[in-house]
C-alpha positions in Angstrom: -5.5 11.3 56.6 -5.1 13.2 59.5 -7.7 12.0 62.2 -6.9 13.9 65.2 -9.7 16.0 63.6 -13.7 15.6 62.2 -14.0 15.7 58.9 -16.4 18.0 57.8 -17.4 17.3 53.7 -19.0 20.3 52.1 -20.6 20.1 48.7 -21.9 23.3 46.7 -21.3 24.6 43.1 -20.6 27.7 44.2 -16.3 28.5 44.6 -16.7 31.3 46.6 -18.9 29.5 49.2 -16.6 26.5 49.2 -13.5 29.1 50.2 -15.5 30.3 52.9 -16.7 27.4 54.3 -13.7 26.0 54.1 -11.8 29.5 55.8 -14.9 28.9 58.2 -14.3 24.9 59.4 -10.8 25.2 59.2 -10.9 28.1 62.1 -13.3 26.0 63.7 -11.0 22.9 64.3 -12.0 20.4 61.4 -10.9 19.3 58.2 -13.0 20.2 55.2 -13.1 18.6 52.5 -14.5 20.0 49.5 -16.7 19.5 46.6 -18.3 21.1 44.2 -20.8 18.5 43.0 -23.7 15.6 43.9 -20.9 13.6 42.2 -17.7 14.7 43.2 -19.5 14.4 47.0 -20.5 10.3 45.9 -16.7 10.0 45.0 -15.4 11.6 48.4 -17.8 9.6 50.5 -16.3 6.3 48.9 -12.8 7.8 49.2 -13.6 8.8 53.2 -16.1 8.5 55.8 -16.9 12.0 56.9 -17.8 13.1 60.4 -20.1 15.7 59.0 -21.4 16.6 55.6 -22.8 20.5 54.5 -24.5 20.2 51.3 -26.4 22.6 49.3 -30.0 22.0 47.8 -29.6 22.7 43.9 -26.5 21.7 42.3 -26.2 19.5 38.8 -29.8 19.3 39.7 -32.8 21.1 41.5 -32.4 18.0 44.2 -29.2 17.7 44.1 -29.1 18.3 47.6 -32.1 15.9 48.7 -30.7 12.3 46.0 -27.0 12.9 47.7 -28.5 13.0 51.6 -30.7 9.6 50.9 -27.3 8.2 49.4 -25.3 9.6 52.7 -27.9 8.6 54.8 -27.9 5.0 53.0 -24.2 4.4 53.2 -23.4 5.5 56.3 -26.6 6.4 58.5 -25.0 8.1 61.9 -23.2 10.7 59.6 -25.0 14.1 60.0 -25.8 16.1 57.4 -27.1 20.0 56.9 -28.9 21.0 53.9 -27.7 24.2 53.4 -29.6 26.5 50.7 -30.7 29.7 49.5 -33.7 28.0 47.9 -36.2 30.2 49.6 -34.2 33.6 48.2 -33.9 32.0 44.9 -37.4 30.3 44.1 -39.6 32.1 46.8 -39.9 28.3 48.1 -40.7 27.8 52.0 -38.7 24.4 53.2 -37.6 23.4 56.4 -37.4 20.5 58.4 -40.3 21.4 60.5 -41.6 17.5 61.0 -41.3 14.5 61.3 -42.7 13.8 58.0 -40.2 15.8 56.0 -37.1 14.4 58.1 -38.5 11.2 56.7 -38.4 11.7 53.4 -35.5 15.0 53.3 -32.9 12.3 55.1 -30.9 15.7 56.4 -30.6 16.3 60.0 -30.6 20.3 59.5 -31.8 22.7 57.4 -30.0 25.6 57.2 -30.9 29.4 55.2 -27.9 30.5 53.2 -26.1 33.7 55.0 -25.7 31.5 58.2 -23.4 33.3 60.5 -20.5 31.4 61.7 -20.8 31.7 65.4 -24.6 30.0 64.4 -22.7 27.9 61.7 -20.0 26.2 65.0 -23.0 26.2 67.0 -25.0 23.5 64.7 -22.0 21.4 63.6 -20.9 21.2 67.4 -24.7 20.3 67.8 -24.7 17.5 65.8 -21.1 16.1 66.9 -22.4 16.6 70.4 -19.1 18.9 70.9 
């Protein structure tokens, strides 16, 4: 596998969203790896160690993203994880990583509400990868 590019694993059950992310991540100069479910995401981290993960919150289950965050942080604690979700728009639940307590149980490094602009996404990825 081409390791001169950073690998970004994107996990989401929305195929159209995955395609958009693939185009954006490629344009940022990274190598996107896509997974359509929490289960497929877990299979991918058994094959490769991504440099960063972007994961949806609600996939097979309403807490799929949380479960995946926990599992990847247990296996690769140094890999940054972004939760990208429309949970607030879909459920009205206010969600975020605003306190140390939230970050301790959620195990993600960043939370972004879906509809994120490409320039904002690139900034967040670069910040987490320390580029």
